[in-house]
MDTraj code that builds the backbone (N, CA, C; nanometers):
import mdtraj as md
import numpy as np

residues = "MET LEU PHE ALA LEU ALA ALA ILE THR THR ALA CYS ALA SER MET ALA MET PRO SER LYS PRO ILE ARG LEU THR LYS PHE PHE PHE ASP SER ASP ARG VAL GLN PHE ASP GLY TRP PHE VAL ASP ASP GLU ARG HIS GLY GLU GLY THR GLU TYR TYR ASP ASP GLY LYS VAL LYS PHE LYS GLY LEU TYR VAL HIS GLY VAL PRO SER GLU GLY SER TRP TYR ASP ARG ASP GLY ARG ILE THR PHE HIS GLY ALA PHE ARG GLY GLY VAL PRO ALA ASN GLY THR GLN TYR THR TYR TYR LYS GLY ASP ASN ILE LEU SER PHE VAL GLY LEU VAL ASP ASP ASN GLY GLU ARG ASN GLY PRO GLY LYS GLN TRP ASP ARG LYS GLY ARG LEU THR PHE GLU GLY THR PHE ASP ASP GLY ASN GLU VAL SER GLY THR LYS SER GLU PHE HIS GLY ASP THR ASP GLN LEU ARG ARG THR GLY ALA TYR ARG HIS GLY ASN PHE HIS GLY THR VAL ARG GLU TYR TYR ASP HIS GLY GLY HIS ARG PHE ASP GLY ARG TYR SER HIS".split()
xyz = np.array([
    [0.0249, -7.0872, -8.3943],
    [-0.0435, -7.0762, -8.5199],
    [-0.0130, -6.9427, -8.6052],
    [0.0295, -6.9482, -8.7318],
    [0.0863, -6.8567, -8.7916],
    [-0.0327, -6.7994, -8.8801],
    [-0.0097, -6.6506, -8.9019],
    [-0.1013, -6.5908, -8.9714],
    [-0.0205, -6.5285, -9.0847],
    [-0.0804, -6.5328, -9.2105],
    [-0.0045, -6.4665, -9.3337],
    [-0.0618, -6.3402, -9.3765],
    [0.0402, -6.2316, -9.3837],
    [0.0124, -6.0913, -9.4098],
    [-0.0342, -6.1270, -9.5761],
    [-0.1174, -6.0509, -9.6392],
    [-0.1498, -6.0552, -9.7662],
    [-0.0385, -6.0717, -9.8499],
    [-0.0171, -6.1464, -9.9447],
    [0.1011, -6.1440, -10.0090],
    [0.0944, -6.0341, -10.1185],
    [0.2141, -5.9726, -10.1390],
    [0.2610, -5.8874, -10.2325],
    [0.2852, -5.9581, -10.3497],
    [0.2177, -5.9606, -10.4555],
    [0.2377, -6.0114, -10.5772],
    [0.3124, -5.9253, -10.6640],
    [0.4350, -5.9746, -10.7102],
    [0.5168, -5.8990, -10.8208],
    [0.4753, -5.9267, -10.9534],
    [0.5163, -5.8502, -11.0510],
    [0.4480, -5.8700, -11.1868],
    [0.5520, -5.9859, -11.2359],
    [0.5013, -6.0925, -11.2935],
    [0.5895, -6.1919, -11.3492],
    [0.5641, -6.1918, -11.5033],
    [0.6495, -6.2017, -11.5701],
    [0.6359, -6.2219, -11.7232],
    [0.5671, -6.3579, -11.7594],
    [0.5917, -6.4712, -11.6821],
    [0.5198, -6.5946, -11.7103],
    [0.5115, -6.6715, -11.5599],
    [0.3700, -6.6931, -11.5295],
    [0.3494, -6.7816, -11.4201],
    [0.4350, -6.9151, -11.4269],
    [0.4709, -6.9711, -11.5185],
    [0.4792, -7.0922, -11.5462],
    [0.6457, -7.1119, -11.5040],
    [0.7082, -6.9892, -11.4623],
    [0.8484, -6.9944, -11.4453],
    [0.8606, -7.0127, -11.2970],
    [0.8787, -7.1142, -11.2329],
    [0.8801, -7.1105, -11.0867],
    [1.0174, -7.1007, -11.0222],
    [1.1263, -7.0694, -11.0935],
    [1.2369, -7.0427, -11.0352],
    [1.2623, -6.9025, -11.0059],
    [1.1577, -6.8074, -11.0380],
    [1.1542, -6.6620, -11.0056],
    [1.0790, -6.6443, -10.8815],
    [1.1164, -6.5793, -10.7710],
    [1.0338, -6.5318, -10.6691],
    [0.9012, -6.4566, -10.7170],
    [0.7953, -6.5057, -10.6709],
    [0.6652, -6.4307, -10.7284],
    [0.5881, -6.3576, -10.6055],
    [0.6285, -6.3714, -10.5055],
    [0.5849, -6.2856, -10.4091],
    [0.6519, -6.2732, -10.2683],
    [0.6482, -6.1493, -10.2138],
    [0.7101, -6.1142, -10.0850],
    [0.5971, -6.1467, -9.9745],
    [0.6400, -6.2119, -9.8735],
    [0.5304, -6.2493, -9.7722],
    [0.5954, -6.2340, -9.6257],
    [0.4972, -6.2337, -9.5538],
    [0.5351, -6.2178, -9.4010],
    [0.4422, -6.3157, -9.3252],
    [0.5037, -6.3871, -9.2235],
    [0.4474, -6.4736, -9.1589],
    [0.4619, -6.4198, -9.0049],
    [0.3492, -6.4367, -8.9154],
    [0.3708, -6.4063, -8.7722],
    [0.3494, -6.5008, -8.6711],
    [0.3993, -6.4977, -8.5638],
    [0.3899, -6.5594, -8.4398],
    [0.2465, -6.5145, -8.3936],
    [0.1857, -6.6027, -8.2943],
    [0.0711, -6.5511, -8.2282],
    [0.0873, -6.3941, -8.1683],
    [0.1770, -6.3730, -8.1115],
    [0.2346, -6.2499, -8.0708],
    [0.2244, -6.1409, -8.1484],
    [0.2068, -6.1501, -8.2730],
    [0.2329, -6.0460, -8.3823],
    [0.3577, -6.0076, -8.4138],
    [0.4563, -6.0851, -8.3521],
    [0.5945, -6.0892, -8.4119],
    [0.6255, -6.1296, -8.5312],
    [0.7058, -6.0756, -8.6205],
    [0.7291, -6.1306, -8.7592],
    [0.8139, -6.2698, -8.7239],
    [0.7563, -6.3847, -8.8026],
    [0.8296, -6.5186, -8.7878],
    [0.8878, -6.5361, -8.9124],
    [0.8599, -6.4869, -9.0252],
    [0.9328, -6.5122, -9.1597],
    [0.8912, -6.3794, -9.2284],
    [1.0048, -6.3406, -9.3056],
    [0.9897, -6.2357, -9.3972],
    [1.0732, -6.2582, -9.5171],
    [1.0144, -6.2826, -9.6355],
    [1.0905, -6.3211, -9.7716],
    [1.0011, -6.3789, -9.8807],
    [1.0614, -6.4128, -9.9803],
    [1.0326, -6.4610, -10.0948],
    [0.9697, -6.5982, -10.0887],
    [0.8573, -6.6151, -10.1837],
    [0.8084, -6.7522, -10.2003],
    [0.7632, -6.7969, -10.3264],
    [0.7948, -6.9110, -10.3764],
    [0.7699, -6.9639, -10.5008],
    [0.6868, -7.0878, -10.4777],
    [0.5703, -7.1183, -10.5489],
    [0.4816, -7.2206, -10.5390],
    [0.4677, -7.2688, -10.3733],
    [0.4320, -7.1493, -10.2980],
    [0.4222, -7.1809, -10.1656],
    [0.5197, -7.2258, -10.0646],
    [0.6330, -7.2207, -10.1238],
    [0.7763, -7.2611, -10.0638],
    [0.8670, -7.1080, -10.0280],
    [0.9206, -7.1362, -9.9219],
    [1.0444, -7.0115, -9.9188],
    [1.1541, -7.0534, -10.0234],
    [1.1688, -6.9517, -10.1021],
    [1.2536, -6.9443, -10.2200],
    [1.3064, -6.7960, -10.2586],
    [1.4390, -6.7988, -10.2370],
    [1.4837, -6.6760, -10.2407],
    [1.5469, -6.6161, -10.1302],
    [1.5844, -6.4841, -10.1072],
    [1.6147, -6.3952, -9.9981],
    [1.5055, -6.4005, -9.8954],
    [1.5537, -6.4346, -9.7686],
    [1.4421, -6.4419, -9.6500],
    [1.5171, -6.4334, -9.5231],
    [1.4416, -6.3765, -9.4337],
    [1.4734, -6.3911, -9.2694],
    [1.3739, -6.4585, -9.1923],
    [1.4414, -6.5375, -9.1131],
    [1.3394, -6.6321, -8.9906],
    [1.3883, -6.5529, -8.8798],
    [1.2833, -6.5388, -8.7923],
    [1.3067, -6.4777, -8.6508],
    [1.2551, -6.5773, -8.5429],
    [1.3169, -6.5870, -8.4370],
    [1.2794, -6.6440, -8.3004],
    [1.1328, -6.5748, -8.2646],
    [1.0710, -6.6437, -8.1593],
    [0.9496, -6.5651, -8.1142],
    [0.9603, -6.4465, -8.0510],
    [1.1031, -6.4125, -8.0061],
    [1.1368, -6.3003, -7.9295],
    [1.1747, -6.1895, -8.0134],
    [1.1504, -6.2069, -8.1624],
    [1.1873, -6.1072, -8.2444],
    [1.3526, -6.0864, -8.2990],
    [1.4186, -6.1586, -8.2387],
    [1.5567, -6.1666, -8.2924],
    [1.5882, -6.2584, -8.4052],
    [1.6740, -6.2401, -8.4815],
    [1.7073, -6.3027, -8.6208],
    [1.7303, -6.4663, -8.5995],
    [1.6905, -6.5382, -8.6544],
    [1.7484, -6.6885, -8.6317],
    [1.8142, -6.7367, -8.7735],
    [1.7670, -6.6806, -8.8768],
    [1.8353, -6.7226, -9.0144],
    [1.8239, -6.5960, -9.0858],
    [1.9413, -6.5460, -9.1620],
    [1.9283, -6.4621, -9.2929],
    [1.9927, -6.5122, -9.4040],
    [1.9318, -6.5065, -9.5297],
    [2.0131, -6.5785, -9.6313],
    [1.8961, -6.5991, -9.7531],
    [1.9738, -6.7117, -9.8003],
    [1.8720, -6.7541, -9.9286],
    [1.8210, -6.8946, -9.9008],
    [1.7003, -6.8926, -9.9273],
    [1.6026, -7.0257, -9.9191],
    [1.6095, -7.1087, -10.0531],
    [1.6038, -7.2398, -10.0676],
    [1.5860, -7.3142, -10.2023],
    [1.4956, -7.4080, -10.1641],
    [1.3632, -7.4076, -10.2222],
    [1.2571, -7.5178, -10.2117],
    [1.2371, -7.5289, -10.0479],
    [1.2144, -7.4211, -9.9817],
    [1.1740, -7.4319, -9.8578],
    [1.2835, -7.4418, -9.7446],
    [1.3831, -7.4768, -9.7652],
    [1.5035, -7.4781, -9.6562],
    [1.6229, -7.3930, -9.7029],
    [1.7028, -7.3374, -9.5742],
    [1.8077, -7.2518, -9.6042],
    [1.9067, -7.3214, -9.6963],
    [1.9744, -7.2442, -9.7795],
    [2.0694, -7.2791, -9.8866],
    [2.1891, -7.2134, -9.8689],
    [2.2135, -7.0963, -9.8202],
    [2.3200, -7.0050, -9.8204],
    [2.2859, -6.9037, -9.7132],
    [2.3693, -6.8592, -9.5971],
    [2.3519, -6.7493, -9.5415],
    [2.3979, -6.7626, -9.3830],
    [2.3446, -6.6928, -9.2915],
    [2.3833, -6.6667, -9.1536],
    [2.3003, -6.7343, -9.0554],
    [2.3289, -6.8117, -8.9620],
    [2.2518, -6.8746, -8.8486],
    [2.2711, -6.7974, -8.7213],
    [2.1895, -6.7764, -8.6350],
    [2.2188, -6.7047, -8.5121],
    [2.1408, -6.7787, -8.4084],
    [2.1858, -6.7509, -8.2685],
    [2.1436, -6.8232, -8.1620],
    [2.0209, -6.7254, -8.1055],
    [1.9754, -6.7900, -8.0029],
    [1.8774, -6.7091, -7.9305],
    [1.9202, -6.5769, -7.8575],
    [2.0612, -6.5758, -7.8465],
    [2.1142, -6.4537, -7.7851],
    [2.1609, -6.3457, -7.8837],
    [2.1286, -6.3717, -8.0044],
    [2.1785, -6.2954, -8.1396],
    [2.2933, -6.3014, -8.1726],
    [2.3662, -6.3944, -8.1353],
    [2.5113, -6.4063, -8.1824],
    [2.5051, -6.5207, -8.3147],
    [2.6089, -6.4684, -8.4098],
    [2.6187, -6.5579, -8.5151],
    [2.6864, -6.7026, -8.4529],
    [2.6213, -6.8046, -8.5274],
    [2.6787, -6.9244, -8.4929],
    [2.7275, -7.0262, -8.6187],
    [2.6884, -6.9576, -8.7469],
    [2.7421, -7.0252, -8.8647],
    [2.7171, -6.9297, -8.9824],
    [2.8166, -6.9253, -9.0683],
    [2.7905, -6.8643, -9.1929],
    [2.8243, -6.9394, -9.3142],
    [2.7651, -6.9474, -9.4201],
    [2.7954, -7.0244, -9.5095],
    [2.6865, -7.1067, -9.5880],
    [2.7418, -7.2223, -9.6603],
    [2.6295, -7.3169, -9.7192],
    [2.5394, -7.4227, -9.6436],
    [2.4284, -7.4364, -9.6793],
    [2.3567, -7.5428, -9.5912],
    [2.3289, -7.6408, -9.6903],
    [2.3158, -7.7688, -9.6304],
    [2.2675, -7.8616, -9.7164],
    [2.1381, -7.9354, -9.6642],
    [2.0321, -7.9579, -9.7118],
    [1.8950, -7.9872, -9.6453],
    [1.8705, -7.8919, -9.5324],
    [1.9116, -7.7741, -9.5354],
    [1.8633, -7.6963, -9.4271],
    [1.9519, -7.7079, -9.2996],
    [2.0677, -7.7941, -9.3220],
    [2.1645, -7.8077, -9.2204],
    [2.2984, -7.7347, -9.2478],
    [2.3570, -7.6690, -9.1541],
    [2.4932, -7.5888, -9.1677],
    [2.5940, -7.7164, -9.2382],
    [2.6534, -7.6790, -9.3372],
    [2.7751, -7.7590, -9.4252],
    [2.8637, -7.6544, -9.4843],
    [2.9767, -7.6801, -9.4614],
    [3.1014, -7.5950, -9.5280],
    [3.0811, -7.4600, -9.5208],
    [3.1143, -7.3923, -9.4236],
    [3.1370, -7.2526, -9.3905],
    [3.2024, -7.2567, -9.2647],
    [3.1763, -7.1234, -9.2186],
    [3.2627, -7.0949, -9.0626],
    [3.1386, -7.0962, -8.9581],
    [3.2107, -7.1673, -8.8610],
    [3.1149, -7.1880, -8.7312],
    [3.1880, -7.0944, -8.6286],
    [3.0998, -7.0690, -8.5309],
    [3.1104, -6.9700, -8.4264],
    [3.0614, -7.0326, -8.3112],
    [3.1111, -7.0835, -8.2222],
    [3.1005, -7.1530, -8.0961],
    [3.1424, -7.0817, -7.9712],
    [3.0323, -7.0757, -7.8741],
    [3.0559, -6.9693, -7.7650],
    [3.0489, -7.0823, -7.6197],
    [3.1140, -7.0508, -7.5095],
    [3.0818, -7.1109, -7.4100],
    [2.9521, -7.0891, -7.3549],
    [2.8842, -7.2088, -7.2913],
    [2.7682, -7.2000, -7.2462],
    [2.7389, -7.1125, -7.1231],
    [2.6407, -7.0289, -7.1489],
    [2.6195, -6.9259, -7.0397],
    [2.6972, -6.7877, -7.0474],
    [2.7837, -6.7789, -7.1374],
    [2.8980, -6.6690, -7.1765],
    [2.8816, -6.6282, -7.3136],
    [2.9343, -6.5000, -7.3260],
    [2.9521, -6.4482, -7.4531],
    [3.0909, -6.4552, -7.4925],
    [3.1655, -6.5472, -7.4414],
    [3.2994, -6.5737, -7.4891],
    [3.3167, -6.6660, -7.6002],
    [3.3831, -6.6474, -7.7246],
    [3.4000, -6.7476, -7.8022],
    [3.4856, -6.8609, -7.7754],
    [3.4609, -7.0006, -7.8309],
    [3.5347, -7.1097, -7.8067],
    [3.5973, -7.1307, -7.9136],
    [3.5570, -7.1135, -8.0325],
    [3.5990, -7.1643, -8.1559],
    [3.5329, -7.0785, -8.2808],
    [3.6214, -7.0306, -8.3688],
    [3.6007, -6.9784, -8.5157],
    [3.6585, -7.0320, -8.6011],
    [3.6045, -7.1138, -8.7011],
    [3.6682, -7.1661, -8.8039],
    [3.5848, -7.2248, -8.9212],
    [3.6590, -7.2996, -8.9948],
    [3.5754, -7.3803, -9.0942],
    [3.5386, -7.5055, -9.0570],
    [3.4033, -7.5411, -9.1048],
    [3.3533, -7.6909, -9.0930],
    [3.3347, -7.7460, -9.2137],
    [3.3223, -7.8912, -9.2142],
    [3.2830, -7.9542, -9.3597],
    [3.1465, -7.9896, -9.3588],
    [3.1041, -8.0712, -9.4320],
    [2.9847, -8.1191, -9.4488],
    [2.9265, -8.2006, -9.3174],
    [2.9989, -8.2286, -9.2441],
    [2.9620, -8.3332, -9.1361],
    [2.9642, -8.2647, -9.0206],
    [2.9995, -8.1291, -9.0219],
    [2.9995, -8.0307, -8.8979],
    [3.1413, -8.0280, -8.8301],
    [3.2354, -8.1222, -8.8809],
    [3.3689, -8.1257, -8.8285],
    [3.4550, -8.0125, -8.8571],
    [3.5440, -7.9629, -8.7606],
    [3.6390, -7.8728, -8.8016],
    [3.7315, -7.9149, -8.8799],
    [3.7278, -7.8542, -8.9963],
    [3.8472, -7.8927, -9.1230],
    [3.8947, -7.7785, -9.1568],
    [4.0325, -7.7265, -9.1649],
    [4.0618, -7.5945, -9.2256],
    [4.1105, -7.5119, -9.1012],
    [4.1270, -7.3780, -9.1721],
    [4.1730, -7.2910, -9.0592],
    [4.0850, -7.2402, -8.9544],
    [4.1316, -7.2251, -8.8318],
    [4.0370, -7.2053, -8.7138],
    [4.1317, -7.1444, -8.5871],
    [4.0366, -7.0940, -8.4977],
    [4.1041, -7.0191, -8.3864],
    [4.0304, -7.0703, -8.2590],
    [4.0953, -7.0983, -8.1514],
    [4.0292, -7.1830, -8.0373],
    [4.0659, -7.1073, -7.9090],
    [3.9565, -7.0675, -7.8207],
    [3.9872, -7.0011, -7.6930],
    [3.9484, -7.0620, -7.5765],
    [4.0061, -7.0743, -7.4700],
    [3.9755, -7.1069, -7.3449],
    [3.8498, -7.0231, -7.2919],
    [3.7992, -7.0708, -7.1530],
    [3.6864, -6.9938, -7.1157],
    [3.7291, -6.8497, -7.0520],
    [3.8467, -6.8189, -7.0433],
    [3.8874, -6.6841, -7.0098],
    [3.8921, -6.5781, -7.0998],
    [3.8765, -6.6445, -7.2487],
    [3.8880, -6.5565, -7.3671],
    [4.0216, -6.5649, -7.4225],
    [4.1220, -6.6470, -7.3535],
    [4.2676, -6.6480, -7.4192],
    [4.2539, -6.7374, -7.5342],
    [4.3389, -6.6938, -7.6171],
    [4.3662, -6.7738, -7.7615],
    [4.4566, -6.8983, -7.7306],
    [4.4216, -7.0016, -7.7445],
    [4.5108, -7.1237, -7.7066],
    [4.5552, -7.1948, -7.8296],
    [4.4839, -7.1889, -7.9478],
    [4.5345, -7.2407, -8.0675],
    [4.4871, -7.1564, -8.1962],
    [4.5752, -7.1523, -8.2866],
    [4.5363, -7.0817, -8.4326],
    [4.6121, -7.1764, -8.5600],
    [4.5273, -7.2235, -8.6277],
    [4.6111, -7.3023, -8.7263],
    [4.4787, -7.3934, -8.7844],
    [4.5422, -7.4939, -8.8379],
    [4.4504, -7.5988, -8.9180],
    [4.4087, -7.7157, -8.8432],
    [4.2741, -7.7433, -8.8755],
    [4.2017, -7.8491, -8.7991],
    [4.1946, -7.9330, -8.9138],
    [4.1850, -8.0780, -8.8511],
    [4.1480, -8.1845, -8.9551],
    [4.0695, -8.2890, -8.8675],
    [3.9275, -8.3177, -8.9063],
    [3.8441, -8.4042, -8.8498],
    [3.8254, -8.3653, -8.6857],
    [3.8387, -8.2338, -8.6804],
    [3.7939, -8.1884, -8.5491],
    [3.9074, -8.1620, -8.4835],
    [4.0399, -8.2373, -8.5027],
    [4.1686, -8.2185, -8.4286],
    [4.2515, -8.0967, -8.4816],
    [4.3346, -8.0496, -8.3735],
    [4.4292, -7.9680, -8.4261],
    [4.5387, -8.0120, -8.4834],
    [4.5820, -8.0073, -8.5882],
    [4.6740, -8.0453, -8.6822],
    [4.8054, -7.9757, -8.6807],
    [4.8249, -7.8339, -8.7270],
    [4.9366, -7.7594, -8.7004],
    [4.9048, -7.6079, -8.6990],
    [4.9716, -7.5619, -8.6297],
    [4.9511, -7.3986, -8.6040],
    [5.0210, -7.3095, -8.4888],
    [4.9744, -7.2672, -8.4032],
    [5.0547, -7.1845, -8.2872],
    [4.9733, -7.2095, -8.1764],
    [5.0323, -7.2868, -8.0639],
    [4.9316, -7.3110, -7.9556],
    [4.9877, -7.2531, -7.8382],
    [4.9128, -7.2213, -7.7548],
    [4.9686, -7.1451, -7.6164],
    [4.9067, -7.2115, -7.4828],
    [4.9764, -7.2112, -7.3880],
    [4.9401, -7.2720, -7.2716],
    [4.9752, -7.1562, -7.1634],
    [4.8679, -7.1609, -7.0810],
    [4.8935, -7.0670, -6.9409],
    [4.9107, -7.1481, -6.8363],
    [4.9766, -7.0630, -6.7359],
    [4.9991, -7.1075, -6.5730],
    [4.8578, -7.0837, -6.5166],
    [4.8114, -7.2124, -6.5020],
    [4.6721, -7.1958, -6.4378],
    [4.5807, -7.1066, -6.4745],
    [4.5099, -7.0278, -6.3795],
    [4.3926, -6.9350, -6.4199],
    [4.4538, -6.8151, -6.4522],
    [4.5797, -6.7841, -6.4458],
    [4.6213, -6.6523, -6.4692],
    [4.6543, -6.6505, -6.6162],
    [4.6557, -6.5111, -6.6510],
    [4.6838, -6.4768, -6.7941],
    [4.8500, -6.4670, -6.8454],
    [4.8955, -6.5307, -6.7586],
    [5.0576, -6.5551, -6.7749],
    [5.0908, -6.6733, -6.8700],
    [5.1539, -6.6455, -6.9727],
    [5.1944, -6.7720, -7.0541],
    [5.2700, -6.8553, -7.0008],
    [5.2667, -6.9905, -7.0228],
    [5.3480, -7.0669, -6.9839],
    [5.4329, -7.1336, -7.0805],
    [5.3823, -7.1292, -7.2106],
    [5.4501, -7.1804, -7.3143],
    [5.3657, -7.1529, -7.4457],
    [5.4502, -7.1162, -7.5699],
    [5.3509, -7.0788, -7.6790],
    [5.4774, -7.1282, -7.7868],
    [5.4020, -7.1756, -7.9097],
    [5.4866, -7.1910, -8.0096],
    [5.4101, -7.2923, -8.1004],
    [5.5140, -7.3292, -8.2070],
    [5.4731, -7.4369, -8.3220],
    [5.4059, -7.5519, -8.2715],
    [5.3132, -7.5836, -8.3290],
    [5.2403, -7.7085, -8.2616],
    [5.1970, -7.8031, -8.3788],
    [5.2067, -7.9439, -8.3641],
    [5.1910, -8.0343, -8.4769],
    [5.1542, -8.1635, -8.4235],
    [5.0379, -8.1971, -8.4741],
    [4.9733, -8.3337, -8.4384],
    [4.9737, -8.3857, -8.2906],
    [4.9334, -8.2898, -8.2133],
    [4.9352, -8.3226, -8.0634],
    [5.0608, -8.2965, -7.9850],
    [5.1501, -8.2170, -8.0441],
    [5.2946, -8.1937, -7.9709],
    [5.3352, -8.0467, -7.9996],
    [5.4017, -7.9875, -7.9107],
    [5.4780, -7.8635, -7.9639],
    [5.5884, -7.9294, -8.0643],
    [5.6049, -7.8684, -8.1616],
    [5.7196, -7.9209, -8.2575],
    [5.7553, -7.7787, -8.3318],
    [5.8996, -7.7730, -8.3271],
    [5.9354, -7.6332, -8.3994],
    [5.9640, -7.5430, -8.2652],
    [5.9682, -7.3995, -8.3306],
    [6.0192, -7.2883, -8.2406],
    [5.9239, -7.2913, -8.1283],
    [5.9778, -7.2894, -8.0093],
    [5.8874, -7.2725, -7.8833],
    [5.9465, -7.1780, -7.7713],
    [5.8578, -7.1013, -7.7052],
    [5.8988, -7.0094, -7.6185],
    [5.8366, -7.0360, -7.4726],
    [5.9233, -7.0730, -7.3598],
    [5.8503, -7.0867, -7.2210],
    [5.8853, -6.9682, -7.1254],
    [5.7809, -6.9823, -7.0319],
    [5.8091, -6.8563, -6.9433],
    [5.7774, -6.9132, -6.8104],
    [5.8367, -6.8380, -6.7047],
    [5.8184, -6.8816, -6.5647],
    [5.6671, -6.8459, -6.5014],
    [5.6189, -6.8768, -6.4065],
    [5.4940, -6.8550, -6.3577],
    [5.4934, -6.6924, -6.3129],
    [5.5945, -6.6528, -6.3059],
    [5.6065, -6.5080, -6.2486],
    [5.6280, -6.4057, -6.3744],
    [5.6377, -6.4769, -6.4918],
    [5.6479, -6.3927, -6.6026],
    [5.7741, -6.3946, -6.6733],
    [5.8988, -6.4467, -6.6200],
    [6.0086, -6.4271, -6.6753],
    [6.0385, -6.5294, -6.7971],
    [6.1186, -6.4722, -6.8626],
    [6.1675, -6.5872, -6.9925],
    [6.2414, -6.6847, -6.9331],
    [6.1865, -6.8058, -6.9766],
    [6.2483, -6.9252, -6.9247],
    [6.3252, -7.0294, -7.0514],
    [6.2657, -7.0030, -7.1449],
    [6.3288, -7.1091, -7.2698],
    [6.2969, -7.0353, -7.4037],
    [6.3974, -7.0357, -7.4973],
    [6.3492, -7.0380, -7.6408],
    [6.4454, -7.1297, -7.6899],
    [6.3603, -7.2092, -7.7840],
    [6.4388, -7.3247, -7.8423],
    [6.3370, -7.3908, -7.9582],
    [6.3888, -7.5115, -7.9873],
    [6.3158, -7.5988, -8.0872],
    [6.2684, -7.7377, -8.0115],
    [6.1499, -7.7593, -8.0155],
    [6.0966, -7.8878, -7.9832],
    [6.0967, -7.9907, -8.1120],
    [6.1259, -8.1089, -8.0959],
    [6.1237, -8.2248, -8.1991],
    [6.0409, -8.3455, -8.1598],
    [5.9441, -8.3830, -8.2004],
    [5.8774, -8.5220, -8.1809],
    [5.8451, -8.6011, -8.2960],
])
top = md.Topology()
chain = top.add_chain()
for i, resn in enumerate(residues, 1):
    res = top.add_residue(resn, chain, resSeq=i)
    for name in ("N", "CA", "C"):
        top.add_atom(name, md.element.get_by_symbol(name[0]), res)
traj = md.Trajectory(xyz[None], top)
């Protein structure tokens, strides 16, 4: 159940203008922790606001339009940013997505996503050990072109790194032996 703190009403030239925030309000969880702090118009979240999880960590911070997030940053329960950008109908769309490996604080992806949540545009991808495995352009969630790195098993020793296009190394590539020695410099063509 939510409890509303008495609304602080701001001076308004005309109450007939619903496009301007008219009061700053705080809502609380039963635990007396703040659930929402921000502006309301016509009993809807509208304007700058911050929504919180029940443990007090920020869930969303940004702009609301007619009750739903419009633009801002979304955070997970661990306090890590997961999305920054535009929202459509309260759902992340067109912005930068931050994805983490489950149970870890290791990033797996940072990059642009489209209206459907697909990776589209520039981005970076890491493996579970935190090693950068791809940096470049994504299209419909797939690696399209950029620089890809592969490693020898679970070690931090590079196996191969270089230009990557449509699922294959293509262009300048460098390969290494598992002991770290330089093995090959050249061009791949597919």
